[in-house]
Phi, psi and omega in degrees: 000133180300147180304320177301323179292322178295316180298317180298322181292320180292322177297320181297314180299316180298320179297315179298323180290321177296313175302323176298315179295320176296318179298317180298319180295313182295328181274357181289135179278147178306319185298339182293339179300329188266355187289331179296330182271355180091177180293143180283131179267143176299137180297147182291143185288126180242128179279116179204166182294151177277132180289138183288133178286165179299136184281136176271117184264026175297153180303130180220144178233132173302117184249349186227021179180182183230148181225152176224155176238127176228147179265014182230153176266001180270090187288351179291345180267001181118178183255004175092207182271135180294143173274107187259346182208146175259011176289149191302306183298321178296314175303312179303319176291322178295326186260000183308315184294341183289352176296328182292312184274343180070016180223143173229135177245117176261108178268128180225129178236114179152192184281150172280108185228179178299325181287329174292324175299319177296323178297315178299315182293317188284321179293322178298317179297313183292324177298313177304318181294328178277351182079023179267103186267349182255121189227131178234125172262113184259091197255144174217096188216135176273007178117200183150219187284126174296318181298313179299320179298322178288324176295315174296324179291327175298320178294320180296315178296325179287333186252012170061068181254140164267140184244133179248145164233097185291169178294337180262019184229168178224163174216097189246154170057236183298337175305329181301329178296331177292319178301324179303326189270343184294146175291323176219138180239122176248110190237128177235318180286166184292139176240122183226155179227159170202180186295134178282145177219142183265087179300323186258033181292146178265004182294140179245001178212163176302317179305307180301318181294320181297323179290320177299315183287329176297314182295318180291324178298317180294319174299318181297318179293320178298318184297309179300319179298314183287342177259009175077010178275154181287147179291346177295335174297317178299317179301317180291327179284357180239355185240322183291124186304141184300332182273004175241177180217126177268110179277125186276143176281167179296321179295322178291324175298320178293315181293326179277359180077032183246357182230160179069204182287143180288123185292324178293312181295324175300320175296320179297319187290327192297317180294315176298317182291325178299324177287318187273322190249344178095156180300318180302323176302313178303318183293315176302318180298314179296320176298319177298318186295322178298312183293324179299311181296322184284317194259334187252316186280317187231056173282177182295330182258032183299333178299339187253012186245164175229183186299323181297322180290322175297318180292315179300316178299318181294317183294330177287317185290326185294335176300327179293341178251017176078027177247147001291136182292133182301325184275326184229067180293327182288330184270356180292155179299138177067026177303332180302339185260353177300132177082007182276171183290337183308136182296126178273131179291159176294136181301135182279136176301149184310315186294315177294327178296316179298317177296317180295320178299317177299317183291322176303313182297319177297317181299315183290319184293320181276351176057051180293138181300329182290345181259312186230122180245151176297155180298149184280130180285150175248135176292156174286138179232160178283145178293131182292000000 
């Protein structure tokens, strides 16, 4: 066979082989890529905070409440500067002075609405931009929109807020969902729940209303779960008649995951703190929290105290446990109050501190009545 014919035949074979391979690649289905690894399993469900969506900075005005910003935790000196605008530059100017204290206290009185949700999102963002890491939401609200409360709660959970309900304040209805999201909750005023209702529903039939409530119920369940709150809160919000109000006892607040340290955030913190601050730090923090709950949150004279009294007690107590920790001051209990106007107690000498710590542990372990009393119950009251 002539050489030219042989070369032509070889080129023809290579061309046909190339076309065959290309045709095979083009006809391959996308799912075939996964066949070698077997069928895809659904990811395991992980309880975690919801990431905050990008903030919409469209013009918004507080229409159902009033807000103030203060750079101190001492509300006895007032609530600070009024928030007159939710624009970024205006909020930044209002909060600028808080860079010095490293703390911002947002006081809000009014309904939980879409504009309050915008307030929570924007104040958290501006505080982050200013480097203000200690944040307190000082709330007084009779309730409002469940959807707005969940939106605000996701912003609160993402931005590490402590939530206060002072003795002169209330947290009713949708406001309870804010408590679920807080990293730390200090509660003195009454907290109450009742059946949620969509006053502004667009439903025109029972079927449409039922579908709306089912969608909202699913969102509410997911919200409570990712924030570590009990599903029993959902049950109360679907069974207690709307025209009444079920006031939760201190024991119920604790049981439902609405008071004290947030369980989900605490789980996330433990791994990080163990690496950064050590196991001994975690043990001391746990010891402090037990003593704090027994001696500061639920003492025999709890009916006569307010948030300021609880804070003062906690700041005094934590010195006995070596806080603020020299290595991890920001991660120490009640770090949001460091540098605040609240009077800091004189440091306890080491010998007295060790003795006091030993006495605290004995008192908590033996559950002495003089140290820890059950939470005070609140009677059920009619919704105003």
